[in-house]
PDB file of N, H, CA, C and O in Angstrom:
ATOM      1  N   MET A   1      43.572   3.848 -10.997  1.00  0.00           N
ATOM      2  CA  MET A   1      42.761   3.443 -11.971  1.00  0.00           C
ATOM      3  C   MET A   1      41.531   3.928 -12.570  1.00  0.00           C
ATOM      4  O   MET A   1      40.616   4.306 -11.839  1.00  0.00           O
ATOM      5  N   LYS A   2      41.412   3.954 -13.996  1.00  0.00           N
ATOM      6  H   LYS A   2      42.155   3.647 -14.590  1.00  0.00           H
ATOM      7  CA  LYS A   2      40.388   4.277 -14.675  1.00  0.00           C
ATOM      8  C   LYS A   2      39.358   3.055 -15.082  1.00  0.00           C
ATOM      9  O   LYS A   2      39.656   2.295 -16.003  1.00  0.00           O
ATOM     10  N   SER A   3      38.230   2.921 -14.404  1.00  0.00           N
ATOM     11  H   SER A   3      37.988   3.538 -13.655  1.00  0.00           H
ATOM     12  CA  SER A   3      37.606   1.838 -15.331  1.00  0.00           C
ATOM     13  C   SER A   3      37.115   2.101 -16.215  1.00  0.00           C
ATOM     14  O   SER A   3      36.796   3.284 -16.333  1.00  0.00           O
ATOM     15  N   PHE A   4      36.747   1.035 -17.444  1.00  0.00           N
ATOM     16  H   PHE A   4      37.006   0.074 -17.348  1.00  0.00           H
ATOM     17  CA  PHE A   4      36.548   1.138 -18.772  1.00  0.00           C
ATOM     18  C   PHE A   4      34.999   0.253 -18.735  1.00  0.00           C
ATOM     19  O   PHE A   4      34.479  -0.236 -19.738  1.00  0.00           O
ATOM     20  N   GLN A   5      34.475   0.194 -17.448  1.00  0.00           N
ATOM     21  H   GLN A   5      34.897   0.592 -16.634  1.00  0.00           H
ATOM     22  CA  GLN A   5      32.668  -0.252 -17.867  1.00  0.00           C
ATOM     23  C   GLN A   5      31.991   0.764 -18.120  1.00  0.00           C
ATOM     24  O   GLN A   5      31.787   1.719 -17.371  1.00  0.00           O
ATOM     25  N   ILE A   6      31.501   0.550 -19.506  1.00  0.00           N
ATOM     26  H   ILE A   6      31.667  -0.226 -20.114  1.00  0.00           H
ATOM     27  CA  ILE A   6      30.456   1.802 -19.966  1.00  0.00           C
ATOM     28  C   ILE A   6      29.358   1.897 -19.316  1.00  0.00           C
ATOM     29  O   ILE A   6      28.881   2.964 -18.928  1.00  0.00           O
ATOM     30  N   LEU A   7      28.811   0.652 -19.125  1.00  0.00           N
ATOM     31  H   LEU A   7      29.198  -0.214 -19.441  1.00  0.00           H
ATOM     32  CA  LEU A   7      27.313   0.730 -18.158  1.00  0.00           C
ATOM     33  C   LEU A   7      27.394  -0.577 -17.718  1.00  0.00           C
ATOM     34  O   LEU A   7      28.038  -1.498 -18.221  1.00  0.00           O
ATOM     35  N   PRO A   8      26.525  -0.582 -16.509  1.00  0.00           N
ATOM     36  CA  PRO A   8      26.636  -2.251 -16.036  1.00  0.00           C
ATOM     37  C   PRO A   8      26.557  -2.930 -16.929  1.00  0.00           C
ATOM     38  O   PRO A   8      25.946  -2.670 -17.966  1.00  0.00           O
ATOM     39  N   LEU A   9      27.419  -4.342 -16.577  1.00  0.00           N
ATOM     40  H   LEU A   9      27.915  -4.553 -15.735  1.00  0.00           H
ATOM     41  CA  LEU A   9      27.678  -5.358 -17.344  1.00  0.00           C
ATOM     42  C   LEU A   9      27.973  -4.727 -19.031  1.00  0.00           C
ATOM     43  O   LEU A   9      27.282  -5.290 -19.880  1.00  0.00           O
ATOM     44  N   LEU A  10      28.480  -4.142 -19.308  1.00  0.00           N
ATOM     45  H   LEU A  10      29.042  -3.685 -18.618  1.00  0.00           H
ATOM     46  CA  LEU A  10      29.153  -3.867 -20.765  1.00  0.00           C
ATOM     47  C   LEU A  10      30.347  -2.942 -20.196  1.00  0.00           C
ATOM     48  O   LEU A  10      30.494  -2.007 -19.409  1.00  0.00           O
ATOM     49  N   TYR A  11      31.241  -3.893 -21.203  1.00  0.00           N
ATOM     50  H   TYR A  11      31.122  -4.652 -21.842  1.00  0.00           H
ATOM     51  CA  TYR A  11      33.164  -3.644 -21.202  1.00  0.00           C
ATOM     52  C   TYR A  11      33.333  -2.918 -22.376  1.00  0.00           C
ATOM     53  O   TYR A  11      32.497  -2.795 -23.271  1.00  0.00           O
ATOM     54  N   LEU A  12      34.489  -2.425 -22.332  1.00  0.00           N
ATOM     55  H   LEU A  12      35.169  -2.525 -21.605  1.00  0.00           H
ATOM     56  CA  LEU A  12      35.447  -2.119 -23.602  1.00  0.00           C
ATOM     57  C   LEU A  12      36.096  -3.669 -24.241  1.00  0.00           C
ATOM     58  O   LEU A  12      36.831  -4.297 -23.479  1.00  0.00           O
ATOM     59  N   THR A  13      35.866  -4.137 -25.356  1.00  0.00           N
ATOM     60  H   THR A  13      35.269  -3.627 -25.976  1.00  0.00           H
ATOM     61  CA  THR A  13      36.719  -5.231 -25.772  1.00  0.00           C
ATOM     62  C   THR A  13      38.058  -4.568 -26.989  1.00  0.00           C
ATOM     63  O   THR A  13      38.422  -3.524 -27.530  1.00  0.00           O
ATOM     64  N   ILE A  14      38.348  -5.838 -26.908  1.00  0.00           N
ATOM     65  H   ILE A  14      38.053  -6.687 -26.469  1.00  0.00           H
ATOM     66  CA  ILE A  14      39.788  -5.666 -28.385  1.00  0.00           C
ATOM     67  C   ILE A  14      39.911  -7.094 -28.620  1.00  0.00           C
ATOM     68  O   ILE A  14      39.576  -8.093 -27.983  1.00  0.00           O
ATOM     69  N   GLU A  15      40.570  -6.860 -29.878  1.00  0.00           N
ATOM     70  H   GLU A  15      40.842  -6.049 -30.396  1.00  0.00           H
ATOM     71  CA  GLU A  15      40.705  -8.209 -30.505  1.00  0.00           C
ATOM     72  C   GLU A  15      42.452  -8.055 -29.980  1.00  0.00           C
ATOM     73  O   GLU A  15      43.142  -7.047 -29.824  1.00  0.00           O
ATOM     74  N   VAL A  16      42.791  -9.627 -29.792  1.00  0.00           N
ATOM     75  H   VAL A  16      42.231 -10.445 -29.919  1.00  0.00           H
ATOM     76  CA  VAL A  16      44.263  -9.732 -29.656  1.00  0.00           C
ATOM     77  C   VAL A  16      44.890 -10.498 -30.557  1.00  0.00           C
ATOM     78  O   VAL A  16      44.108 -11.341 -30.996  1.00  0.00           O
ATOM     79  N   LEU A  17      46.021 -10.578 -31.052  1.00  0.00           N
ATOM     80  H   LEU A  17      46.656  -9.893 -30.695  1.00  0.00           H
ATOM     81  CA  LEU A  17      46.560 -12.102 -31.764  1.00  0.00           C
ATOM     82  C   LEU A  17      47.061 -12.599 -31.215  1.00  0.00           C
ATOM     83  O   LEU A  17      47.632 -12.189 -30.204  1.00  0.00           O
ATOM     84  N   GLY A  18      47.066 -14.057 -31.783  1.00  0.00           N
ATOM     85  H   GLY A  18      46.603 -14.390 -32.604  1.00  0.00           H
ATOM     86  CA  GLY A  18      47.381 -15.183 -31.182  1.00  0.00           C
ATOM     87  C   GLY A  18      49.114 -15.301 -31.390  1.00  0.00           C
ATOM     88  O   GLY A  18      49.595 -14.211 -31.696  1.00  0.00           O
ATOM     89  N   ASP A  19      49.935 -16.213 -31.300  1.00  0.00           N
ATOM     90  H   ASP A  19      49.544 -17.099 -31.051  1.00  0.00           H
ATOM     91  CA  ASP A  19      51.087 -16.914 -31.598  1.00  0.00           C
ATOM     92  C   ASP A  19      51.100 -17.592 -33.230  1.00  0.00           C
ATOM     93  O   ASP A  19      52.177 -17.804 -33.788  1.00  0.00           O
ATOM     94  N   THR A  20      50.032 -17.839 -33.773  1.00  0.00           N
ATOM     95  H   THR A  20      49.157 -17.668 -33.319  1.00  0.00           H
ATOM     96  CA  THR A  20      49.939 -18.402 -34.913  1.00  0.00           C
ATOM     97  C   THR A  20      49.265 -17.599 -35.915  1.00  0.00           C
ATOM     98  O   THR A  20      49.051 -16.520 -35.361  1.00  0.00           O
ATOM     99  N   PRO A  21      48.948 -17.572 -36.757  1.00  0.00           N
ATOM    100  CA  PRO A  21      48.430 -16.944 -38.011  1.00  0.00           C
ATOM    101  C   PRO A  21      46.569 -17.396 -37.625  1.00  0.00           C
ATOM    102  O   PRO A  21      46.183 -18.524 -37.318  1.00  0.00           O
ATOM    103  N   GLY A  22      45.843 -16.366 -37.740  1.00  0.00           N
ATOM    104  H   GLY A  22      46.157 -15.449 -37.989  1.00  0.00           H
ATOM    105  CA  GLY A  22      44.412 -16.974 -37.620  1.00  0.00           C
ATOM    106  C   GLY A  22      44.120 -17.242 -35.962  1.00  0.00           C
ATOM    107  O   GLY A  22      43.078 -17.573 -35.397  1.00  0.00           O
ATOM    108  N   ASN A  23      45.082 -17.041 -35.578  1.00  0.00           N
ATOM    109  H   ASN A  23      45.929 -16.772 -36.037  1.00  0.00           H
ATOM    110  CA  ASN A  23      44.668 -17.158 -34.008  1.00  0.00           C
ATOM    111  C   ASN A  23      44.653 -16.242 -33.379  1.00  0.00           C
ATOM    112  O   ASN A  23      45.665 -15.798 -32.836  1.00  0.00           O
ATOM    113  N   GLN A  24      43.827 -15.868 -33.313  1.00  0.00           N
ATOM    114  H   GLN A  24      43.005 -16.228 -33.754  1.00  0.00           H
ATOM    115  CA  GLN A  24      42.928 -14.026 -32.435  1.00  0.00           C
ATOM    116  C   GLN A  24      41.814 -14.318 -31.517  1.00  0.00           C
ATOM    117  O   GLN A  24      41.084 -15.308 -31.575  1.00  0.00           O
ATOM    118  N   GLN A  25      41.761 -13.415 -30.717  1.00  0.00           N
ATOM    119  H   GLN A  25      42.354 -12.611 -30.671  1.00  0.00           H
ATOM    120  CA  GLN A  25      40.620 -13.661 -29.878  1.00  0.00           C
ATOM    121  C   GLN A  25      40.102 -11.792 -29.322  1.00  0.00           C
ATOM    122  O   GLN A  25      40.402 -10.640 -29.634  1.00  0.00           O
ATOM    123  N   GLY A  26      39.333 -12.387 -28.511  1.00  0.00           N
ATOM    124  H   GLY A  26      39.090 -13.324 -28.258  1.00  0.00           H
ATOM    125  CA  GLY A  26      38.498 -10.920 -27.798  1.00  0.00           C
ATOM    126  C   GLY A  26      38.838 -10.849 -26.586  1.00  0.00           C
ATOM    127  O   GLY A  26      38.595 -11.878 -25.957  1.00  0.00           O
ATOM    128  N   VAL A  27      39.383  -9.895 -25.923  1.00  0.00           N
ATOM    129  H   VAL A  27      39.581  -9.058 -26.434  1.00  0.00           H
ATOM    130  CA  VAL A  27      39.521  -9.957 -24.258  1.00  0.00           C
ATOM    131  C   VAL A  27      39.112  -8.822 -23.861  1.00  0.00           C
ATOM    132  O   VAL A  27      39.059  -7.896 -24.671  1.00  0.00           O
ATOM    133  N   THR A  28      38.722  -8.635 -22.493  1.00  0.00           N
ATOM    134  H   THR A  28      38.765  -9.386 -21.835  1.00  0.00           H
ATOM    135  CA  THR A  28      37.818  -7.514 -22.129  1.00  0.00           C
ATOM    136  C   THR A  28      38.720  -6.806 -21.166  1.00  0.00           C
ATOM    137  O   THR A  28      39.177  -7.475 -20.239  1.00  0.00           O
ATOM    138  N   ILE A  29      39.122  -5.196 -21.289  1.00  0.00           N
ATOM    139  H   ILE A  29      38.752  -4.652 -22.042  1.00  0.00           H
ATOM    140  CA  ILE A  29      39.485  -4.349 -20.892  1.00  0.00           C
ATOM    141  C   ILE A  29      39.133  -3.930 -19.486  1.00  0.00           C
ATOM    142  O   ILE A  29      38.416  -2.934 -19.579  1.00  0.00           O
ATOM    143  N   ILE A  30      39.304  -4.219 -18.375  1.00  0.00           N
ATOM    144  H   ILE A  30      39.887  -5.028 -18.299  1.00  0.00           H
ATOM    145  CA  ILE A  30      38.896  -3.585 -16.945  1.00  0.00           C
ATOM    146  C   ILE A  30      39.102  -2.625 -16.599  1.00  0.00           C
ATOM    147  O   ILE A  30      38.230  -1.855 -16.195  1.00  0.00           O
ATOM    148  N   ASP A  31      40.716  -2.285 -16.665  1.00  0.00           N
ATOM    149  H   ASP A  31      41.424  -2.911 -16.994  1.00  0.00           H
ATOM    150  CA  ASP A  31      41.021  -0.847 -15.492  1.00  0.00           C
ATOM    151  C   ASP A  31      42.174  -0.632 -16.806  1.00  0.00           C
ATOM    152  O   ASP A  31      42.598  -1.359 -17.704  1.00  0.00           O
ATOM    153  N   VAL A  32      42.369   0.545 -16.444  1.00  0.00           N
ATOM    154  H   VAL A  32      42.024   1.135 -15.714  1.00  0.00           H
ATOM    155  CA  VAL A  32      43.906   1.029 -17.146  1.00  0.00           C
ATOM    156  C   VAL A  32      44.524   2.182 -15.829  1.00  0.00           C
ATOM    157  O   VAL A  32      43.880   2.804 -14.985  1.00  0.00           O
ATOM    158  N   ASP A  33      45.939   2.136 -16.079  1.00  0.00           N
ATOM    159  H   ASP A  33      46.462   1.630 -16.766  1.00  0.00           H
ATOM    160  CA  ASP A  33      46.543   3.108 -15.328  1.00  0.00           C
ATOM    161  C   ASP A  33      47.470   3.774 -15.733  1.00  0.00           C
ATOM    162  O   ASP A  33      47.364   4.013 -16.936  1.00  0.00           O
ATOM    163  N   ASP A  34      48.459   4.243 -15.201  1.00  0.00           N
ATOM    164  H   ASP A  34      48.545   4.049 -14.224  1.00  0.00           H
ATOM    165  CA  ASP A  34      49.721   4.739 -15.668  1.00  0.00           C
ATOM    166  C   ASP A  34      50.907   4.032 -16.551  1.00  0.00           C
ATOM    167  O   ASP A  34      51.805   4.499 -17.251  1.00  0.00           O
ATOM    168  N   LYS A  35      50.414   2.366 -16.123  1.00  0.00           N
ATOM    169  H   LYS A  35      49.684   1.987 -15.554  1.00  0.00           H
ATOM    170  CA  LYS A  35      51.964   1.636 -16.595  1.00  0.00           C
ATOM    171  C   LYS A  35      51.246   0.513 -16.763  1.00  0.00           C
ATOM    172  O   LYS A  35      52.029  -0.434 -16.699  1.00  0.00           O
ATOM    173  N   SER A  36      49.618  -0.027 -17.033  1.00  0.00           N
ATOM    174  H   SER A  36      48.982   0.743 -17.085  1.00  0.00           H
ATOM    175  CA  SER A  36      49.307  -0.817 -17.341  1.00  0.00           C
ATOM    176  C   SER A  36      47.527  -0.988 -17.364  1.00  0.00           C
ATOM    177  O   SER A  36      46.622  -0.485 -16.699  1.00  0.00           O
ATOM    178  N   ILE A  37      47.609  -2.312 -18.888  1.00  0.00           N
ATOM    179  H   ILE A  37      48.345  -2.721 -19.428  1.00  0.00           H
ATOM    180  CA  ILE A  37      46.231  -2.660 -18.662  1.00  0.00           C
ATOM    181  C   ILE A  37      45.512  -3.412 -18.532  1.00  0.00           C
ATOM    182  O   ILE A  37      45.340  -4.196 -19.466  1.00  0.00           O
ATOM    183  N   LYS A  38      44.962  -3.511 -17.672  1.00  0.00           N
ATOM    184  H   LYS A  38      45.102  -2.875 -16.914  1.00  0.00           H
ATOM    185  CA  LYS A  38      44.576  -5.252 -16.957  1.00  0.00           C
ATOM    186  C   LYS A  38      42.761  -5.325 -17.672  1.00  0.00           C
ATOM    187  O   LYS A  38      41.767  -4.598 -17.697  1.00  0.00           O
ATOM    188  N   ILE A  39      43.209  -6.786 -18.201  1.00  0.00           N
ATOM    189  H   ILE A  39      44.016  -7.377 -18.180  1.00  0.00           H
ATOM    190  CA  ILE A  39      41.980  -7.345 -19.245  1.00  0.00           C
ATOM    191  C   ILE A  39      41.721  -8.892 -18.395  1.00  0.00           C
ATOM    192  O   ILE A  39      42.548  -9.475 -17.695  1.00  0.00           O
ATOM    193  N   VAL A  40      40.336  -9.316 -18.703  1.00  0.00           N
ATOM    194  H   VAL A  40      39.664  -8.842 -19.272  1.00  0.00           H
ATOM    195  CA  VAL A  40      40.400 -10.960 -18.731  1.00  0.00           C
ATOM    196  C   VAL A  40      40.135 -11.050 -19.861  1.00  0.00           C
ATOM    197  O   VAL A  40      39.594 -10.245 -20.620  1.00  0.00           O
ATOM    198  N   ASP A  41      40.736 -12.645 -20.112  1.00  0.00           N
ATOM    199  H   ASP A  41      41.175 -13.299 -19.496  1.00  0.00           H
ATOM    200  CA  ASP A  41      41.414 -13.349 -21.114  1.00  0.00           C
ATOM    201  C   ASP A  41      40.820 -14.415 -20.779  1.00  0.00           C
ATOM    202  O   ASP A  41      41.045 -14.987 -19.712  1.00  0.00           O
ATOM    203  N   PRO A  42      39.752 -14.928 -21.895  1.00  0.00           N
ATOM    204  CA  PRO A  42      39.121 -16.306 -21.429  1.00  0.00           C
ATOM    205  C   PRO A  42      40.128 -17.408 -21.776  1.00  0.00           C
ATOM    206  O   PRO A  42      39.887 -18.535 -21.345  1.00  0.00           O
ATOM    207  N   ALA A  43      41.286 -17.194 -22.546  1.00  0.00           N
ATOM    208  H   ALA A  43      41.482 -16.278 -22.896  1.00  0.00           H
ATOM    209  CA  ALA A  43      42.001 -18.068 -22.911  1.00  0.00           C
ATOM    210  C   ALA A  43      43.668 -18.468 -22.153  1.00  0.00           C
ATOM    211  O   ALA A  43      44.446 -19.414 -22.274  1.00  0.00           O
ATOM    212  N   SER A  44      43.666 -17.424 -21.503  1.00  0.00           N
ATOM    213  H   SER A  44      43.034 -16.655 -21.405  1.00  0.00           H
ATOM    214  CA  SER A  44      44.372 -17.652 -20.211  1.00  0.00           C
ATOM    215  C   SER A  44      44.480 -16.909 -18.807  1.00  0.00           C
ATOM    216  O   SER A  44      43.429 -16.527 -18.294  1.00  0.00           O
ATOM    217  N   ASP A  45      45.567 -16.703 -18.221  1.00  0.00           N
ATOM    218  H   ASP A  45      46.421 -17.014 -18.638  1.00  0.00           H
ATOM    219  CA  ASP A  45      45.534 -16.382 -16.633  1.00  0.00           C
ATOM    220  C   ASP A  45      46.029 -14.937 -16.683  1.00  0.00           C
ATOM    221  O   ASP A  45      45.773 -14.068 -15.849  1.00  0.00           O
ATOM    222  N   ASN A  46      46.777 -14.806 -17.787  1.00  0.00           N
ATOM    223  H   ASN A  46      46.985 -15.512 -18.464  1.00  0.00           H
ATOM    224  CA  ASN A  46      47.168 -13.139 -18.090  1.00  0.00           C
ATOM    225  C   ASN A  46      46.115 -12.332 -17.374  1.00  0.00           C
ATOM    226  O   ASN A  46      44.955 -12.718 -17.230  1.00  0.00           O
ATOM    227  N   THR A  47      46.631 -11.101 -16.902  1.00  0.00           N
ATOM    228  H   THR A  47      47.573 -10.788 -17.018  1.00  0.00           H
ATOM    229  CA  THR A  47      45.599 -10.155 -16.624  1.00  0.00           C
ATOM    230  C   THR A  47      45.900  -8.871 -17.285  1.00  0.00           C
ATOM    231  O   THR A  47      45.012  -8.062 -17.555  1.00  0.00           O
ATOM    232  N   ASP A  48      47.422  -8.638 -17.604  1.00  0.00           N
ATOM    233  H   ASP A  48      48.143  -9.295 -17.384  1.00  0.00           H
ATOM    234  CA  ASP A  48      48.291  -7.509 -18.615  1.00  0.00           C
ATOM    235  C   ASP A  48      47.940  -7.745 -19.628  1.00  0.00           C
ATOM    236  O   ASP A  48      47.993  -8.883 -20.095  1.00  0.00           O
ATOM    237  N   LEU A  49      47.428  -6.608 -20.323  1.00  0.00           N
ATOM    238  H   LEU A  49      47.384  -5.683 -19.943  1.00  0.00           H
ATOM    239  CA  LEU A  49      47.153  -6.582 -21.924  1.00  0.00           C
ATOM    240  C   LEU A  49      48.751  -6.985 -22.547  1.00  0.00           C
ATOM    241  O   LEU A  49      48.885  -7.849 -23.414  1.00  0.00           O
ATOM    242  N   TRP A  50      49.991  -6.168 -21.925  1.00  0.00           N
ATOM    243  H   TRP A  50      49.882  -5.466 -21.221  1.00  0.00           H
ATOM    244  CA  TRP A  50      50.911  -6.618 -22.613  1.00  0.00           C
ATOM    245  C   TRP A  50      51.816  -8.113 -22.454  1.00  0.00           C
ATOM    246  O   TRP A  50      52.902  -8.220 -23.025  1.00  0.00           O
ATOM    247  N   SER A  51      51.468  -8.798 -21.946  1.00  0.00           N
ATOM    248  H   SER A  51      50.586  -8.712 -21.483  1.00  0.00           H
ATOM    249  CA  SER A  51      51.993  -9.726 -21.321  1.00  0.00           C
ATOM    250  C   SER A  51      51.146 -11.149 -22.037  1.00  0.00           C
ATOM    251  O   SER A  51      51.502 -12.325 -21.955  1.00  0.00           O
ATOM    252  N   SER A  52      50.117 -10.673 -22.633  1.00  0.00           N
ATOM    253  H   SER A  52      49.828  -9.718 -22.699  1.00  0.00           H
ATOM    254  CA  SER A  52      48.895 -11.646 -23.007  1.00  0.00           C
ATOM    255  C   SER A  52      49.371 -12.416 -24.727  1.00  0.00           C
ATOM    256  O   SER A  52      48.612 -13.215 -25.276  1.00  0.00           O
TER     257      SER A  52
END
C-alpha cells in the first residue's frame, strides 16, 4: 500500500457524487494499492472508493 498522507495530519481529499443531483461530499484517501483505493467517508461505513 502507498500512503497518501502528505504531512502529519494532512491527507488528500476528493469530491464524490451522491445518488441525487447536488448530493456530493468530500472523502479522504488514506491508502492505494494495485486493486483498491481506501477512503474515509464521513457519510457511510464504506472504505473502498469504488463502492461508495
